[in-house]
C-alpha positions, 0 to 999 in steps of 0.5 A, a space after each residue: 500500500 502506497 502512502 498516497 493511498 492512506 486516508 488523511 485525517 482532518 485535524 481537530 478544531 481547537 476552539 482556544 486557538 480559534 479564539 486567540 487574538 493577540 491584538 485583543 490581548 494587547 489592547 486589554 493589557 494596555 487598558 488595564 495598565 492605564 487603569 492601574 496608573 489612574 488608580 495610582 494617581 488617585 491613591 497618591 492624591 488621597 495619601 497627600 490629602 490625608 497627610 495634610 489633614 492629619 498634620 492640621 489635626 495634630 496642630 489643632 490638637 497641640 494648640 488645644 493641649 497648650 491652651 488648656 494648660 495655660 488656662 490653669 497657669 495660676 494653679 501651676 506647681 513645681 511638679 508642673 515644670 517638666 510637663 510644661 517643658 514637654 508641651 509642643 511649641 511651648 512659648 514659656 521662657 526658661 526664666 519663667 520656668 526656672 522661677 516656677 521651679 524654685 517657687 513654694 507652690 508644691 503639690 500635685 501637678 495640674 497639667 496633664 502629661 502630654 501625649 501625642 495625638 497618634 498615641 491617644 488615637 491608638 489608646 482609644 482604638 485599644 479601648 474600643 476593642 476591649 469594650 466590644 471584643 468577644 475575647 476580652 476578659 471581664 476584668 479587662 472590659 471593666 478597666 476599659 469602661 473606666 477609661 471612657 465617659 460611659 462609666 458614670 452613666 453605667 454605674 448610675 443605671 446599674 445601681 437603679 437596676 439592682 435597686 429595682 431587683 432588691 425592691 421586688 424581692 422585698 429586701 429591708 434595705 434595697 438601697 444599701 443592697 443595690 449600692 453594695 452589688 453595683 460597686 462590687 460588679 464595677 470593681 469600685 468602692 461604695 463612696 466612688 459609686 455614690 460620687 458617680 451617681 451623684 454626678 449623673 443626677 446633678 447633670 441630669 437636673 442641670 440639663 433638664 433631662 428625664 431619668 433614663 431606664 435602668 440597666 438590668 444586672 443580668 444584661 450587664 453581666 452578659 455584656 461582660 462575658 460576650 462584649 458587643 454593644 456597650 452598656 452606655 447604649 442600654 442606659 440611654 434606652 434599650 430592650 435590656 432595660 426595664 420599662 418602668 424604672 423605679 426611682 431609688 432614693 439618693 445614695 
């Protein structure tokens, strides 16, 4: 049999080779490169604007720190000298600081220790994570709560929650019982709890605000274990609070 008489098999059609278009791929890569360049330019502009904004915020923060320190200049103590020297862009002369250093004004400093804005922001992020994180231990969550402005409102609402529970059980001294339990759960002393409650009630009277719902102890204990929404939201009104809070006598 001669080779010329062998049947010739047709080559299978390759759909991939049939659709392969180098010009289209080159065009696509060119468009992708243009898009990435444009995105890089936008990102550079955003980074520059953020840097300008961050610089402005830092200067505003520093001016506020210095202004608050100057407002208390009549109460400066010898112990404030190092803290005044640490203030950014402090315009105090060395002679004035030296005079203050040898004065007879003793006592605890009235100027807070200066902290950069970046450090303050990182600390706030850490506090928020400790308040909301499910992995936070109860004692660490309480510690974070004390570093926020929620502590007084939570303490007062929690006291009212314990008072309502003690009242419903017919205890002879529900106020004392509520004070003891709320202070123990918040890891504060009884006098501290009274001061926190008194401050909240004084501010409420000054601003004419109505008494808010109480904070149920069970809800607060659950938050200590699981995290999530802060109890400050509960004290402002939520499903965790009682619908008809009992007005306890002042501590």
